[in-house]
C-alpha positions, 0 to 999 in steps of 0.5 A: 289870415291878414294880407300883411302876414302873407306879404311878410311871410313871402318877404321872409321866404324870399330873403332867406331863399335868395341869400347865400347859403350852403345850397346856393353856394354849392350850386353856384360853385358846381355850375361854374366848375362843371357846367350845367349838364354835369351839375344836374344830378347835384341840383336835383339832389338839392331840390329834392332834399329841400322838399323833404326837409320842409315836410319834416319841418311841417310835421315837427311843428304840427306835432309840437302844436298838437301835443305841446301848444304852448311850445309854439310860442317858445319856438316863435321867440327862438325863431325871432332870435334866429332871424336877428342872428341871420340879419346880423350875419347877413349885414356883416358877411362878405362874399365867400371864396368858393373851393372846387368841389370834387363831385356833383352827385345827387346824393351829395346835394340831397344830403347837404340839405339834411345838414343845412341848419339854415333851411330847418330854422327857415321852415320852422321859424316861418311857420311859428312866426307867421302861420301857426297863430292863424292855423295849425292844421297839418295840410296848411303847414305842409302847404306853406312848407311846400311853398317855401321849398318851391321858393328855395328851388327857384332861388337856387335855380336863379343862382345856377342860371346866373352863375358867375354873373351873380357872383360878380354882381354880389362881390361888387355890391355885397355890402349894400345888398346885405344891409338891405336884406338885413333890414328887411328881415328886421321888418319881418320880426316886427310883423311876427309880433303884430299878429 
């Protein structure tokens, strides 16, 4: 696998993981409303759910690749459309107003990840766009999905650790940050088709 593919995979993973999404916003909201100690069960649920969903994505892509190999190309184009949508959405988005959450339970964080379409598309697109052109071995797919989940966990932990500081910085500079992130995603699309 060429180095530029791994580099662009990592760029794609970092942009997706660190941009505001349901898990990051909920984690930020919870730490600012309840504090770190009361939020720990929810954070653990978010992290655990992330790993479980990414393993499901790896098994899905492996199954599709084994039984319908041409479907991976179709999924690659669907993934490209998703990245374009994500880039457009990120470029035009504004900071969200957070509503106070009623609880900070493990189950709430865990279940959030199962309905979080962003991380399903994130995992499937990363594999079909960057990895499956070089390998469809299940252990390779799971390894990259575990890497994605680890990057996602680090990103959510960053949102938790920075708390209101990130929110204030993002609120102040969101337009330029969002445009840079969107352009970075467009470069990732370009690299998907160089393979």
